[in-house]
C-alpha positions as CSV (number, residue, x, y, z in Angstrom):
1,M,0.0,0.0,0.0
2,G,2.8,2.3,0.9
3,K,4.6,1.6,-2.4
4,R,1.4,2.3,-4.3
5,N,0.9,5.6,-2.6
6,K,4.5,6.6,-3.1
7,H,4.2,5.7,-6.8
8,T,1.0,7.6,-7.1
9,T,2.4,10.7,-5.5
10,F,5.4,10.5,-7.7
11,T,3.3,10.1,-10.9
12,D,1.0,13.0,-9.9
13,S,4.0,15.2,-9.1
14,T,5.7,14.4,-12.4
15,F,2.5,15.1,-14.3
16,L,2.0,18.4,-12.5
17,K,5.6,19.4,-13.2
18,T,5.3,18.5,-16.8
19,L,2.0,20.5,-17.1
20,I,3.7,23.5,-15.5
21,Q,6.7,23.3,-17.7
22,A,4.5,23.1,-20.8
23,F,3.0,26.5,-20.0
24,E,6.2,28.1,-18.7
25,I,6.8,31.5,-20.4
26,K,10.5,31.6,-21.3
27,R,12.5,34.8,-21.0
28,N,13.8,34.8,-24.5
29,P,13.9,38.1,-26.3
30,L,11.0,38.8,-28.7
31,P,12.2,38.7,-32.3
32,W,10.4,41.8,-33.5
33,N,12.2,42.1,-36.9
34,K,11.8,38.5,-37.8
35,A,8.1,38.5,-36.8
36,I,7.4,41.6,-38.9
37,L,9.1,40.3,-42.0
38,A,7.5,36.9,-41.6
39,G,4.1,38.6,-41.7
40,V,5.2,40.5,-44.8
41,S,6.5,37.3,-46.5
42,A,3.0,35.7,-46.1
43,A,0.8,38.7,-46.7
44,F,2.5,40.5,-49.5
45,P,2.0,37.8,-52.2
46,A,-1.7,37.7,-51.2
47,W,-1.9,41.5,-51.5
48,I,-0.4,41.3,-55.0
49,G,-3.0,38.7,-55.9
50,L,-5.7,41.0,-54.5
51,M,-4.4,44.0,-56.6
52,L,-4.4,41.8,-59.7
53,G,-8.0,40.6,-59.0
54,D,-7.0,37.0,-58.2
55,L,-6.8,36.6,-54.4
56,Q,-6.8,32.8,-54.4
57,S,-3.6,32.8,-56.5
58,G,-2.1,35.3,-54.1
59,L,-2.9,33.1,-51.2
60,A,-1.3,30.2,-52.9
61,A,1.9,32.3,-53.4
62,G,1.6,33.3,-49.7
63,I,2.1,29.6,-48.8
64,G,5.6,30.0,-50.2
65,G,6.1,32.6,-47.5
66,F,6.6,29.8,-45.0
67,T,10.2,29.8,-46.4
68,Y,10.9,32.7,-44.2
69,L,10.1,30.7,-41.1
70,Y,13.2,28.6,-41.7
71,M,15.4,31.7,-41.4
72,F,17.6,31.8,-38.3
73,N,20.9,33.6,-37.4
74,E,23.0,31.5,-39.6
75,P,25.7,32.9,-42.0
76,Y,24.3,34.3,-45.2
77,A,26.2,31.8,-47.3
78,E,24.4,29.0,-45.5
79,R,21.1,30.9,-45.4
80,A,21.1,31.4,-49.2
81,K,21.5,27.7,-49.9
82,K,19.1,26.5,-47.2
83,L,16.2,28.8,-48.0
84,F,16.6,28.1,-51.7
85,F,16.1,24.4,-51.2
86,V,13.3,25.1,-48.7
87,M,11.3,27.1,-51.3
88,I,12.0,24.3,-53.8
89,G,10.8,21.7,-51.3
90,L,7.6,23.6,-50.5
91,S,6.7,24.1,-54.1
92,L,7.3,20.4,-54.9
93,S,5.3,19.4,-51.8
94,I,2.2,21.3,-52.9
95,G,2.6,20.1,-56.5
96,L,2.8,16.5,-55.3
97,G,-0.2,17.0,-53.0
98,M,-2.3,18.3,-55.8
99,L,-1.4,15.3,-58.0
100,L,-1.8,12.6,-55.3
101,A,-4.9,14.0,-53.5
102,P,-7.3,11.6,-55.4
103,Y,-5.5,8.5,-54.1
104,P,-5.7,8.3,-50.3
105,F,-3.3,5.4,-49.7
106,I,-0.6,6.8,-52.0
107,F,-1.2,10.2,-50.5
108,S,-0.7,8.8,-47.0
109,L,2.4,6.9,-48.0
110,M,3.9,10.1,-49.5
111,T,3.1,12.0,-46.3
112,G,5.3,9.5,-44.4
113,V,8.0,9.7,-47.1
114,L,8.2,13.5,-46.9
115,G,8.2,13.3,-43.1
116,F,11.1,10.9,-43.2
117,L,13.1,12.8,-45.9
118,F,13.0,16.2,-44.4
119,T,13.4,15.0,-40.8
120,F,16.6,13.1,-41.9
121,L,17.9,16.1,-44.0
122,F,17.4,18.6,-41.2
123,G,18.9,16.2,-38.6
124,A,21.9,15.1,-40.6
125,L,22.8,18.7,-41.7
126,K,22.1,20.1,-38.1
127,I,19.7,22.7,-39.4
128,P,17.6,24.4,-36.6
129,G,14.0,25.2,-37.1
130,P,10.6,23.5,-37.7
131,A,12.2,20.7,-39.8
132,A,9.5,18.7,-41.7
133,I,6.4,20.2,-40.3
134,F,5.7,22.9,-42.9
135,F,6.5,20.6,-45.8
136,V,3.9,18.2,-44.4
137,L,1.5,21.1,-43.8
138,V,1.8,22.3,-47.4
139,F,1.5,18.7,-48.8
140,T,-1.5,17.7,-46.7
141,I,-3.3,21.0,-46.9
142,T,-4.1,20.2,-50.6
143,S,-6.6,17.6,-49.3
144,A,-8.8,20.5,-48.2
145,M,-8.6,22.2,-51.6
146,P,-10.8,21.3,-54.6
147,I,-9.3,18.1,-56.1
148,D,-7.9,19.0,-59.5
149,P,-4.5,17.5,-60.4
150,S,-4.3,19.8,-63.5
151,L,-3.7,22.7,-61.2
152,A,-0.5,21.2,-59.7
153,P,2.0,23.1,-61.9
154,M,0.3,26.4,-61.3
155,R,0.1,25.9,-57.5
156,A,3.7,24.8,-57.4
157,G,4.8,27.8,-59.5
158,L,2.9,30.3,-57.3
159,T,4.3,28.8,-54.1
160,L,7.8,29.0,-55.7
161,L,7.2,32.7,-56.4
162,G,6.2,33.4,-52.8
163,G,9.2,31.5,-51.6
164,A,11.5,33.6,-53.8
165,F,10.1,36.7,-52.3
166,A,10.7,35.3,-48.8
167,W,14.3,34.4,-49.9
168,V,14.9,38.0,-50.9
169,L,13.6,39.3,-47.6
170,A,15.7,36.9,-45.6
171,M,18.8,37.8,-47.5
172,S,18.3,41.6,-47.4
173,G,20.5,42.0,-44.3
174,W,23.5,40.9,-46.3
175,F,23.7,44.4,-47.9
176,I,24.1,46.0,-44.4
177,N,26.1,43.5,-42.5
178,P,27.3,40.5,-44.6
179,H,29.3,38.9,-41.8
180,G,26.9,39.7,-38.9
181,P,26.2,36.1,-37.8
182,E,29.9,35.2,-37.7
183,R,30.8,38.4,-35.8
184,N,28.1,37.6,-33.2
185,A,29.4,34.1,-32.8
186,I,33.0,35.4,-32.2
187,K,31.6,37.9,-29.8
188,R,30.0,35.1,-27.8
189,V,33.2,33.2,-27.7
190,Y,35.2,36.0,-26.2
191,M,32.5,36.8,-23.7
192,E,32.5,33.2,-22.6
193,L,36.3,33.2,-22.2
194,G,36.0,36.2,-20.0
195,S,33.4,34.5,-17.9
196,L,35.6,31.4,-17.6
197,I,38.5,33.4,-16.3
198,D,36.1,35.0,-13.7
199,V,35.4,31.7,-12.1
200,I,38.9,30.2,-11.9
201,G,39.4,28.6,-8.6
202,T,35.6,28.4,-7.8
203,A,33.1,25.6,-7.9
204,E,31.5,27.1,-11.0
205,F,34.7,26.5,-13.1
206,S,33.6,23.1,-14.4
207,K,30.2,24.2,-15.5
208,E,31.6,27.3,-17.2
209,R,34.3,25.3,-18.8
210,Q,31.6,23.1,-20.4
211,R,29.7,26.2,-21.6
212,A,32.8,27.8,-23.1
213,L,33.7,24.6,-24.9
214,Q,30.2,24.3,-26.4
215,T,30.4,27.9,-27.6
216,L,33.7,27.3,-29.3
217,K,32.3,24.2,-31.1
218,D,29.2,26.2,-32.2
219,T,31.3,29.0,-33.4
220,G,33.5,26.7,-35.4
221,D,30.4,25.2,-37.1
222,T,29.2,28.8,-37.9
223,L,32.5,29.8,-39.5
224,S,32.6,26.5,-41.4
225,R,29.2,27.1,-42.9
226,A,30.1,30.7,-43.7
227,Y,33.3,29.7,-45.6
228,I,33.3,30.2,-49.4
229,S,36.4,28.9,-51.1
230,W,36.3,31.3,-53.9
231,Q,35.7,34.3,-51.7
232,N,38.4,35.2,-49.2
233,S,37.2,38.6,-47.8
234,A,39.4,40.5,-45.3
235,E,36.7,40.5,-42.7
236,F,36.1,36.8,-42.8
237,R,39.9,36.2,-42.5
238,K,40.0,38.4,-39.5
239,L,37.1,36.4,-37.9
240,H,38.8,33.2,-38.7
241,Y,42.1,34.2,-37.0
242,L,40.2,35.5,-34.0
243,Y,38.5,32.1,-33.7
244,E,41.8,30.3,-33.9
245,Q,43.2,32.6,-31.2
246,A,40.2,32.0,-29.0
247,N,41.0,28.3,-29.2
248,L,44.5,28.9,-28.0
249,I,43.3,31.1,-25.1
250,Y,40.8,28.4,-24.0
251,A,43.5,25.7,-24.1
252,E,45.9,28.0,-22.1
253,I,43.2,28.6,-19.4
254,I,42.4,24.9,-19.1
255,E,46.1,23.8,-19.0
256,F,47.6,26.3,-16.6
257,Y,44.7,28.0,-14.8
258,A,42.3,25.2,-14.0
259,T,43.6,24.5,-10.5
260,P,42.1,26.2,-7.4
261,D,45.4,27.9,-6.3
262,K,45.3,30.2,-9.4
263,K,44.0,33.7,-8.6
264,Q,41.3,35.3,-10.7
265,L,42.7,37.3,-13.6
266,S,40.2,40.2,-13.6
267,V,42.2,42.5,-15.9
268,I,42.5,39.8,-18.6
269,A,38.8,38.9,-18.2
270,Q,37.7,42.5,-18.7
271,M,40.0,42.8,-21.7
272,L,38.3,39.8,-23.3
273,R,34.9,41.3,-22.8
274,T,36.1,44.6,-24.2
275,L,37.4,42.8,-27.2
276,A,34.0,41.1,-27.6
277,N,32.1,44.3,-27.4
278,K,34.5,45.8,-30.0
279,M,33.2,43.3,-32.5
280,D,30.1,45.4,-32.9
281,K,32.2,48.2,-34.4
282,Y,35.5,47.7,-36.1
283,S,35.9,51.3,-36.9
284,G,37.2,53.9,-34.4
285,E,40.3,54.0,-32.2
286,P,42.4,50.8,-32.1
287,M,42.0,48.7,-29.0
288,P,44.9,49.1,-26.5
289,F,47.0,46.2,-25.3
290,I,47.2,44.7,-21.8
291,N,50.0,46.2,-19.8
292,E,48.9,46.0,-16.2
293,T,49.0,42.3,-15.3
294,D,51.3,40.3,-13.1
295,K,54.1,39.2,-15.4
296,E,55.1,36.2,-13.3
297,T,51.8,34.4,-13.5
298,N,50.0,35.8,-16.6
299,L,52.7,36.4,-19.2
300,R,51.6,33.6,-21.6
301,L,47.9,34.3,-21.3
302,E,48.5,38.1,-21.6
303,K,50.5,37.5,-24.8
304,M,47.7,35.5,-26.3
305,V,45.1,38.1,-25.6
306,N,47.3,40.8,-27.0
307,E,47.7,38.8,-30.2
308,A,43.8,38.7,-30.4
309,V,43.8,42.5,-30.0
310,L,46.4,42.7,-32.8
311,I,44.1,40.7,-35.1
312,L,41.1,42.8,-34.2
313,N,43.0,46.0,-34.9
314,G,44.0,44.6,-38.3
315,D,47.7,44.7,-37.6
316,D,48.4,41.0,-37.6
317,E,51.0,40.0,-40.2
318,R,48.8,37.2,-41.5
319,L,46.1,39.7,-42.6
320,R,48.6,41.6,-44.7
321,L,50.0,38.5,-46.4
322,E,46.5,37.6,-47.6
323,E,47.3,33.9,-47.7
324,E,44.5,31.5,-48.4
325,I,42.9,30.2,-45.2
326,R,41.7,26.7,-44.9
327,V,38.5,25.9,-42.9
328,P,37.9,22.3,-42.1
329,R,34.5,21.2,-43.5
330,R,32.8,18.1,-44.7
331,S,31.2,17.7,-48.1
332,L,27.4,17.2,-48.3
333,K,27.9,13.6,-49.4
334,E,30.1,12.8,-46.4
335,T,27.7,14.5,-44.0
336,L,24.7,12.6,-45.3
337,A,26.6,9.3,-45.5
338,G,27.7,9.8,-41.9
339,S,24.0,9.8,-40.8
340,F,22.6,7.2,-43.3
341,H,23.2,3.9,-41.5
342,K,21.3,1.7,-39.1
343,N,23.2,2.9,-36.0
344,S,22.6,6.6,-36.7
345,F,20.2,8.1,-34.3
346,V,19.2,10.8,-36.9
347,F,18.3,8.0,-39.4
348,I,16.4,6.0,-36.8
349,S,14.5,9.1,-35.6
350,A,13.6,10.0,-39.2
351,I,12.2,6.5,-39.9
352,R,10.2,6.6,-36.7
353,Y,8.8,10.1,-37.6
354,G,7.9,9.0,-41.1
355,F,6.3,5.7,-40.1
356,I,4.1,7.3,-37.4
357,L,3.1,10.1,-39.7
358,F,2.1,7.5,-42.4
359,I,-0.1,5.7,-39.8
360,A,-1.7,9.0,-38.8
361,A,-2.3,9.9,-42.5
362,L,-3.7,6.4,-43.2
363,I,-6.2,6.7,-40.3
364,A,-7.1,10.3,-41.2
365,F,-7.8,9.7,-44.9
366,S,-9.4,6.3,-44.5
367,F,-12.3,7.6,-42.4
368,E,-14.8,10.4,-42.9
369,F,-13.1,13.0,-40.8
370,D,-13.8,16.6,-41.6
371,R,-10.6,18.2,-42.8
372,S,-8.5,15.1,-42.1
373,Y,-5.2,16.9,-42.6
374,W,-5.4,18.4,-39.1
375,I,-4.9,14.9,-37.7
376,V,-1.7,14.5,-39.6
377,L,-0.4,18.0,-38.8
378,S,-1.1,17.6,-35.1
379,C,0.7,14.2,-35.0
380,G,3.7,15.7,-36.8
381,A,3.8,18.8,-34.6
382,V,3.7,16.7,-31.4
383,M,6.6,14.5,-32.7
384,L,8.8,17.5,-33.2
385,G,9.7,17.2,-29.5
386,S,13.2,15.8,-29.4
387,T,12.5,13.7,-26.3
388,I,9.5,12.0,-24.6
389,I,9.3,14.9,-22.2
390,T,9.2,17.5,-24.9
391,T,6.7,15.4,-26.8
392,F,4.4,15.5,-23.9
393,H,4.9,19.2,-23.7
394,R,4.1,19.6,-27.4
395,A,0.9,17.5,-27.0
396,I,-0.3,19.6,-24.1
397,Q,0.6,22.9,-25.8
398,R,-0.8,21.8,-29.1
399,S,-4.1,20.7,-27.6
400,F,-4.5,23.9,-25.6
401,G,-3.3,26.2,-28.3
402,T,-5.5,24.6,-30.9
403,I,-8.7,24.9,-28.9
404,V,-8.0,28.6,-28.6
405,G,-6.9,28.9,-32.2
406,V,-9.9,27.1,-33.7
407,L,-12.2,29.4,-31.8
408,I,-10.3,32.4,-33.2
409,A,-10.5,30.9,-36.7
410,A,-14.2,30.2,-36.4
411,L,-15.0,33.7,-35.3
412,V,-12.9,35.3,-38.0
413,L,-14.3,33.1,-40.8
414,S,-17.9,33.6,-39.6
415,T,-17.5,37.3,-40.4
416,H,-16.7,36.4,-44.0
417,P,-13.8,38.9,-44.4
418,D,-12.7,40.0,-47.8
419,G,-10.4,42.3,-49.6
420,I,-7.7,44.0,-47.6
421,Y,-9.0,42.6,-44.3
422,I,-7.8,39.1,-45.4
423,I,-4.3,40.5,-46.0
424,L,-4.2,42.2,-42.6
425,I,-5.4,39.0,-40.8
426,I,-2.7,36.9,-42.5
427,W,0.0,39.4,-41.6
428,L,-1.2,39.8,-38.0
429,L,-1.5,36.0,-37.3
430,T,1.9,35.3,-38.9
431,F,3.5,38.1,-37.0
432,L,2.0,37.0,-33.6
433,T,3.1,33.3,-34.3
434,E,6.7,34.2,-34.9
435,L,6.7,36.7,-32.0
436,F,5.6,34.2,-29.4
437,I,7.3,31.0,-30.5
438,P,10.5,31.8,-28.5
439,R,8.4,32.4,-25.4
440,N,5.8,29.5,-25.5
441,Y,4.6,27.1,-28.1
442,A,1.1,27.0,-26.8
443,I,0.6,30.7,-27.3
444,A,2.1,30.5,-30.8
445,V,-0.2,27.6,-31.7
446,S,-3.1,29.8,-30.9
447,F,-2.1,31.9,-33.9
448,I,-0.6,29.1,-36.1
449,T,-3.9,27.2,-36.1
450,P,-6.2,30.0,-37.3
451,N,-3.6,31.2,-39.8
452,A,-3.3,27.8,-41.5
453,I,-7.1,27.4,-41.5
454,F,-7.6,30.8,-42.9
455,M,-5.1,30.4,-45.7
456,A,-6.6,27.1,-46.7
457,E,-10.2,27.6,-46.0
458,N,-10.9,31.4,-46.2
459,T,-13.7,30.7,-48.6
460,S,-15.5,28.3,-46.2
461,Q,-19.0,29.4,-45.3
462,I,-19.3,28.9,-41.5
463,Y,-22.9,28.5,-40.6
464,D,-22.4,26.2,-37.6
465,L,-19.6,27.4,-35.3
466,R,-20.1,24.6,-32.9
467,F,-19.7,21.9,-35.6
468,F,-16.7,23.7,-37.1
469,A,-14.9,24.0,-33.7
470,T,-15.8,20.5,-32.6
471,A,-14.6,18.9,-35.8
472,R,-11.2,20.7,-35.8
473,I,-10.6,20.1,-32.1
474,T,-11.5,16.4,-32.5
475,D,-9.0,16.1,-35.3
476,I,-6.3,17.8,-33.2
477,L,-6.8,15.5,-30.2
478,I,-6.8,12.4,-32.4
479,G,-3.5,13.5,-34.0
480,C,-1.9,14.3,-30.7
481,A,-2.9,10.9,-29.3
482,I,-1.4,9.1,-32.3
483,G,1.8,11.0,-32.0
484,L,2.1,10.3,-28.3
485,I,1.2,6.6,-28.6
486,G,3.7,6.2,-31.4
487,I,6.6,7.9,-29.7
488,F,5.8,6.0,-26.4
489,F,5.8,2.6,-27.9
490,I,8.4,3.0,-30.7
491,G,11.8,3.7,-29.4
492,R,10.9,5.4,-26.1
493,K,14.2,4.1,-24.7
494,S,16.0,4.2,-28.0
495,A,18.6,6.8,-27.0
496,S,19.7,5.4,-23.6
497,S,20.0,1.9,-25.1
498,R,22.5,3.2,-27.6
499,L,24.7,5.2,-25.3
500,P,27.2,2.4,-24.4
501,H,27.8,1.5,-28.0
502,L,28.2,5.2,-29.0
503,I,30.6,5.9,-26.2
504,A,32.8,3.0,-27.1
505,K,32.6,3.9,-30.8
506,T,33.6,7.5,-30.1
507,I,36.5,6.5,-27.9
508,R,37.8,4.1,-30.6
509,S,37.6,6.9,-33.2
510,Q,39.8,9.1,-30.9
511,M,42.2,6.2,-30.5
512,Q,42.5,6.0,-34.3
513,L,43.1,9.7,-34.6
514,M,45.8,9.6,-31.9
515,A,47.5,6.7,-33.6
516,F,47.5,8.7,-36.8
517,M,48.9,11.8,-35.2
518,F,51.7,10.4,-33.0
519,S,52.9,7.4,-35.0
520,G,54.9,9.3,-37.6
521,T,53.0,7.9,-40.5
522,K,51.0,10.9,-41.5
523,D,53.4,12.0,-44.3
524,D,52.4,15.7,-44.3
525,V,48.7,14.8,-44.7
526,D,46.3,17.5,-43.6
527,I,45.2,16.0,-40.3
528,T,42.3,18.4,-39.8
529,N,40.6,17.1,-43.0
530,S,41.6,13.5,-42.5
531,S,39.1,10.6,-42.4
532,E,40.1,9.9,-38.8
533,T,39.2,13.5,-37.8
534,K,36.0,13.5,-39.7
535,K,35.0,10.2,-38.1
536,M,35.6,11.5,-34.7
537,H,33.5,14.6,-35.4
538,T,30.6,12.5,-36.6
539,N,30.7,10.3,-33.5
540,L,31.0,13.2,-31.1
541,K,27.9,14.9,-32.6
542,N,25.9,11.7,-32.6
543,L,26.9,11.0,-29.0
544,S,25.9,14.5,-27.9
545,L,22.5,14.2,-29.7
546,V,21.8,10.8,-28.2
547,Y,22.7,11.8,-24.7
548,R,20.5,14.9,-24.8
549,T,17.6,12.7,-26.0
550,A,18.2,10.1,-23.3
551,L,17.8,12.8,-20.7
552,G,14.2,13.3,-21.8
553,E,13.2,9.6,-22.0
554,I,10.6,8.0,-19.8
555,P,11.4,6.0,-17.7
556,R,15.0,7.0,-17.2
557,N,17.7,6.6,-14.5
558,Q,18.4,10.3,-13.9
559,K,21.3,9.7,-11.5
560,A,23.1,7.4,-13.8
561,L,22.7,9.7,-16.8
562,E,24.0,12.7,-14.8
563,Q,27.0,10.6,-13.7
564,L,27.6,9.7,-17.3
565,W,27.9,13.3,-18.2
566,S,31.4,13.4,-16.7
567,V,32.4,10.7,-19.2
568,I,30.8,12.4,-22.2
569,F,32.3,15.8,-21.3
570,S,35.8,14.3,-21.0
571,I,35.3,12.7,-24.4
572,E,34.3,16.1,-25.9
573,Q,37.1,17.9,-24.2
574,L,39.6,15.3,-25.4
575,G,38.2,15.7,-29.0
576,F,38.8,19.5,-28.7
577,L,42.4,19.0,-27.5
578,L,43.1,16.5,-30.3
579,E,41.8,18.8,-32.9
580,A,43.8,21.7,-31.5
581,A,46.9,19.6,-31.5
582,S,46.3,18.4,-35.1
583,R,46.9,22.0,-36.3
584,K,50.4,22.1,-34.9
585,Q,53.5,21.3,-36.9
586,D,56.2,18.7,-35.9
587,L,54.0,16.5,-33.7
588,P,56.1,14.1,-31.6
589,I,56.5,10.5,-32.6
590,L,55.8,8.2,-29.7
591,K,57.9,5.1,-29.1
592,F,56.3,1.9,-30.2
593,D,55.8,0.7,-26.6
594,D,54.3,4.0,-25.5
595,L,52.0,4.0,-28.5
596,A,50.9,0.4,-27.9
597,Q,50.2,1.3,-24.2
598,L,48.2,4.3,-25.3
599,M,46.1,2.1,-27.7
600,L,45.6,-0.4,-24.8
601,V,44.2,2.4,-22.6
602,F,41.7,3.5,-25.2
603,E,40.7,-0.1,-26.1
604,M,40.1,-0.9,-22.4
605,M,38.0,2.2,-22.0
606,A,36.0,1.3,-25.1
607,K,35.3,-2.2,-23.8
608,S,34.5,-0.8,-20.4
609,A,31.8,1.5,-22.0
610,K,30.5,-1.3,-24.2
611,Q,30.1,-3.8,-21.3
612,M,29.1,-1.2,-18.7
613,E,31.6,-2.4,-16.2
614,A,34.9,-1.2,-14.9
615,L,37.9,-3.0,-16.3
616,G,40.6,-1.3,-14.1
617,T,43.0,1.6,-14.8
618,R,46.1,1.5,-17.0
619,R,49.2,3.5,-17.1
620,I,49.0,6.5,-19.5
621,P,52.3,7.1,-21.2
622,E,53.7,10.6,-21.5
623,I,52.9,12.6,-24.6
624,P,55.7,15.1,-25.1
625,G,54.4,18.7,-25.5
626,F,50.8,17.8,-24.8
627,P,50.4,17.2,-21.0
628,Q,46.8,18.3,-21.1
629,I,45.9,15.5,-23.5
630,Q,47.5,13.0,-21.2
631,K,45.7,14.5,-18.2
632,E,42.3,14.4,-20.0
633,I,42.8,10.7,-20.9
634,G,43.4,10.1,-17.2
635,D,40.3,12.1,-16.3
636,L,38.2,10.0,-18.7
637,Q,39.6,6.8,-17.4
638,A,38.9,7.9,-13.8
639,A,35.3,9.0,-14.7
640,M,34.6,5.5,-16.1
641,Q,35.4,3.9,-12.8
642,V,32.6,5.7,-10.9
643,V,29.8,6.0,-13.4
644,G,27.0,3.4,-13.5
645,G,23.5,3.1,-14.7
646,E,20.8,1.1,-16.3
647,Y,20.3,1.1,-20.1
648,G,18.0,-0.8,-22.3
649,E,14.9,-2.8,-21.7
650,G,15.3,-5.6,-19.2
651,R,18.9,-4.7,-18.5
652,N,20.3,-5.0,-15.0
653,V,21.8,-2.1,-13.1
654,V,25.5,-2.1,-13.8
655,H,28.0,-0.3,-11.5
656,Y,31.6,0.6,-12.3
657,K,33.8,-0.5,-9.4
């Protein structure tokens, strides 16, 4: 009886906590500019159609305005390519929808295929945003339009025109600040480095160290996406060298200032923040160098910061030489291939998303539901949650927001608006959607729902508000239920069960890279672009994604997963140190016995992770010139002796001894 009460209390508490989290208003800044332009991208094509006397064609073009919703603060080089393919994808989706609408089974199957395809592409390419949902929306919304396959080319063309207009709006900032996203990324890095120095010798150092490392990795990805081989602008070169210098500063802090007996270096921390703020305006007086620090303890770090100042002022010798810079990046083929295999979590998640979406579409279009596409959309929106917890949040938010949104749509449609009022309503609803998405999804859905209904069904004659609202809400609840049931029964512990294998795989890829670096067999090969380095990057990204997903699974061993973070962070830190070392010339060649011992250490750690049991510690040989790598390997080996947890269905709790 006691156990049952305890379990009931826990369940009630967990449900209440989940409910509160679903309606939590986040303190993210409101994106006013993006919200205004998003409204323009949807409403302007409709206004053009109205002016030309063909509002329906204008509304079809306005659907292409969804392209703007995929715009984030990525580099313009990346943005141009991404939004181009988004507008192509949206136009093809509506064209396919018009062609396949008469065939319910094929239509349902294609819904699942599109869900899989776009979920996989967005996951493999690490593209933030709404992923497959708007492609699914544009495809399934055709089921609410008059069935006429002959209109497919015209609808697709109009959507493409609307998408092209949204592309122009999204790229307009390039004329004012072509490297703005990259500059903001570099600014964040130097701010984080200043914060890291502030907490030297305190209990916050470990957490801040993790945050700084993640910022460095994100900034590296940003610069890689911004790099254009045939365009080597002076500003991008400056940003590239500032990023390289930030890596050196971070490594210096970690290697020499991570112990509690080091005093806080307030002057250097303030200088780093000043440098970061200077990123907003290159013009003006040159930034002065540091000249007030304690030479005995801070000379190396001071010199590195002064070199960053030299780069910022434009006085670094490398900027004058104008030599070609090389930014490590993977080809599209390598990136997609790295995620297209049975052990890829991105691939598995995409299959799951597509399959459940297919089932939802099959149910929706096989029965006489009014406006069946709302079932599919709700199912797809719910499954956008990256974890079980966020999926529950999405279901709650979607249900609540939809009820409010359907009532708004019913009231608006009941007034039979026409002319300019239709344009203003579309603009306002799109504006409010984008404005509130960063704060709370439930509020945003209250405007997404009436906007989608209005664009697809603005000619509907609403005579029975109760029937209209009930039908839409019923569709939404059925779609949410299908999404929740599907996620709960298909792979609800998929992430946590893969962690041991992925940890072992990542450790072995680092072992292969170290063997390549320190064996003397590299023969002047570019290590940063080697297959060993690329394999390590792929495994690190997959491991990070799977771990974050495992944290949101139900049920989960929270304590074990938290303990496991020390292992994963050591792996990530080691990856950073190896990548930094790979850029240096004249790497040491380890003796055969030392190299063999090092390989043994890594192999034992990999087996330990795979079997989820401690296999003892091994001596770590000295790596001349790289004591921090040696120390990080030791930290990783030590972390694996204390971590323990339960992974996989029916698996016993395993403890490292």
